[in-house]
C-alpha positions in Angstrom: 107.2 94.0 149.2 105.7 90.7 150.2 105.4 90.2 153.9 107.2 87.5 155.9 104.0 85.8 156.8 103.0 85.6 153.1 106.4 84.2 152.2 106.1 81.6 154.9 102.6 80.6 153.7 103.9 80.4 150.1 106.8 78.1 151.1 104.4 75.9 153.2 102.1 75.6 150.2 105.0 74.6 147.9 106.0 71.9 150.4 102.4 70.7 150.6 102.0 70.5 146.9 105.3 68.8 146.4 104.8 66.1 149.0 107.4 63.4 149.4 107.2 61.7 146.1 110.2 63.4 144.5 112.3 62.5 147.5 112.1 58.8 146.7 110.7 58.3 143.2 113.7 59.7 141.3 116.3 58.2 143.6 114.5 54.8 143.3 114.5 55.0 139.5 118.1 55.9 139.5 118.9 53.1 141.9 117.3 50.6 139.5 119.4 51.9 136.6 122.5 51.7 138.7 121.8 48.2 139.8 121.2 47.1 136.2 124.5 48.8 135.1 126.3 47.1 138.0 124.9 43.7 136.9 126.2 44.3 133.3 129.6 45.8 134.4 130.4 43.1 137.0 129.4 40.5 134.5 126.8 38.8 136.7 129.7 37.1 138.5 127.5 34.9 140.6 125.9 33.3 137.6 129.2 33.2 135.7 130.9 31.4 138.5 128.2 28.8 138.6 127.9 28.2 134.9 129.6 29.7 131.9 133.0 30.6 133.4 135.2 33.4 132.3 133.9 33.4 128.8 130.7 34.9 130.0 132.4 38.0 131.4 131.2 41.2 129.7 133.3 42.7 126.9 135.0 46.1 127.2 132.3 47.5 124.9 129.5 46.3 127.1 131.2 47.8 130.2 131.7 51.2 128.5 128.1 51.0 127.1 126.7 50.2 130.6 128.5 53.2 132.2 127.5 55.5 129.4 123.8 54.4 129.5 123.6 54.6 133.2 125.1 58.2 133.3 122.6 59.3 130.7 119.7 57.8 132.7 120.9 59.5 135.9 121.4 62.8 134.2 117.9 62.6 132.7 116.3 61.8 136.0 118.4 64.5 137.7 117.2 67.1 135.2 113.6 66.1 135.5 113.7 66.1 139.3 115.2 69.5 139.4 112.8 70.8 136.7 109.9 69.5 138.8 111.1 71.5 141.8 111.7 74.6 139.7 108.1 74.5 138.5 106.8 74.4 142.1 108.7 77.7 142.8 107.2 79.2 139.6 110.2 78.9 137.2 109.9 77.4 133.8 112.8 74.8 133.3 112.4 75.1 129.5 113.6 78.7 129.4 117.3 78.9 128.3 118.5 80.7 131.4 116.5 78.2 133.6 118.1 75.3 131.8 121.5 76.7 132.9 120.2 77.0 136.5 119.0 73.4 136.4 122.4 72.2 135.3 124.1 74.3 137.9 122.0 72.6 140.6 122.7 69.1 139.2 126.4 70.1 139.3 126.2 71.2 142.9 124.3 68.0 143.9 127.0 65.7 142.5 130.1 67.7 143.5 132.0 66.0 146.3 135.6 67.5 146.5 136.3 70.9 148.0 137.3 72.4 144.7 134.3 71.0 142.8 131.9 72.2 145.5 133.4 75.7 145.5 133.0 76.0 141.7 129.5 74.6 141.8 128.5 77.0 144.6 130.0 79.9 142.8 128.0 79.1 139.7 124.7 78.9 141.6 125.4 82.1 143.5 126.2 84.1 140.4 123.4 82.7 138.4 121.0 83.4 141.2 122.1 87.0 141.5 121.8 87.5 137.7 118.3 86.0 137.6 117.1 87.8 140.7 118.4 91.1 139.3 116.6 90.5 135.9 119.8 90.4 133.9 119.3 90.7 130.2 120.2 87.5 128.3 120.6 89.1 124.8 123.2 86.7 123.6 121.7 83.6 125.2 119.8 81.2 122.9 119.0 77.6 122.5 122.1 76.9 120.4 124.4 78.2 123.1 122.5 76.3 125.8 122.8 73.2 123.7 126.6 73.5 123.5 126.8 74.0 127.3 124.5 71.0 127.8 126.7 68.8 125.6 129.8 69.7 127.5 128.1 69.3 130.9 126.8 65.9 129.9 130.3 64.7 129.1 131.7 66.1 132.3 128.8 64.7 134.3 129.3 61.3 132.7 133.0 61.2 133.5 132.3 62.3 137.1 129.6 59.6 137.6 131.8 56.9 136.0 134.7 57.8 138.2 132.5 57.5 141.3 131.0 54.3 140.0 134.1 52.2 139.4 133.0 50.1 142.3 130.3 48.7 140.0 133.0 46.6 138.4 133.7 44.7 141.7 132.4 41.1 141.3 129.2 40.4 143.2 129.1 43.9 144.7 128.5 45.8 141.5 124.7 45.7 141.8 124.7 47.0 145.4 127.3 49.7 144.7 125.5 50.8 141.5 122.1 51.1 143.2 123.4 52.8 146.3 125.5 55.3 144.4 122.7 56.3 142.1 120.2 56.6 145.0 122.5 58.9 147.0 123.4 60.9 143.9 119.7 61.7 143.2 119.0 62.4 146.9 121.8 64.9 147.0 120.6 66.6 143.8 117.0 66.8 145.1 118.3 68.3 148.3 120.5 70.8 146.4 117.5 71.8 144.3 115.3 72.4 147.4 118.0 74.6 148.9 118.8 76.5 145.7 115.3 77.3 144.6 114.1 78.2 148.2 117.1 80.5 148.5 116.4 82.1 145.1 112.7 82.5 146.0 113.5 84.3 149.2 116.1 86.5 147.5 113.6 87.7 145.0 111.2 88.7 147.8 114.0 90.1 150.1 116.9 91.3 147.8 118.8 92.7 150.8 119.5 89.1 152.0 122.0 88.8 149.2 123.9 92.0 149.9 127.6 91.4 150.5 127.2 87.7 149.9 130.1 85.6 149.0 129.7 82.7 146.6 131.2 80.3 149.2 128.3 81.0 151.6 125.9 78.7 149.7 125.0 75.8 152.0 127.1 72.7 151.7 125.7 69.8 149.7 126.7 66.2 149.9 129.5 64.4 151.7 133.0 65.8 151.7 135.6 63.9 149.6 139.3 64.2 148.8 140.2 66.8 146.2 141.5 64.1 143.8 138.2 62.2 144.0 136.2 64.7 141.9 136.9 67.3 139.2 135.7 70.9 139.0 132.9 71.6 136.6 132.1 75.3 135.9 128.8 75.9 134.0 129.6 79.6 133.8 133.0 78.8 132.3 131.3 76.5 129.7 128.7 79.2 129.0 131.4 81.9 128.3 133.3 79.5 126.0 130.1 78.7 124.1 129.6 82.4 123.3 127.2 83.3 126.1 127.4 86.0 128.7 130.4 85.8 131.0 129.1 85.9 134.5 132.3 84.7 136.2 
């Protein structure tokens, strides 16, 4: 078994290699996308008021398109940021099982209500235990992961859109959009750091996970009212798509 000093050295090396770039690059990129979406959704009200009037307000299609495009950009940045962190800890984010883990981390990083957090934490805990124990994924393939990814993208888009309704507020949409996306990516990066570091340590010291409850995973993100967010269960989607049932 690897010694405590070796584990500490390995984690320090990971931190040194990673640096601070991921902590601001991905949030900054997401903030730019959110600000752009806020500009489209709010209709550039400052310019509208000064010139073209109500006729220049964005159409319903433009608003829906802006929300959809922004959610896709944020999800892409989130997946890349988590994937980058997974590589630092020695995990290949392109492996089918690792793709599920990446999505579970993104889910945890964006969950805000108590029920949504509980579901996300349970997913990460159970996936971690399955991966640490070397569970066989005989029925897991790219087709199943693709189905889960599609369903998660829809749920993620709905969650982000619901949180980003403030982008439609005249004049404040740009600020709201940029701030929301920045904090969202920050929370996801923090969740990834916690999840992969915990998994790394559990692989070295399996006894740390004995008797562990799924709710014991550290809290991520600010608390919100239960009706402000919806539960997303990656493991539920996995079972429905024909994959292993780890619930």
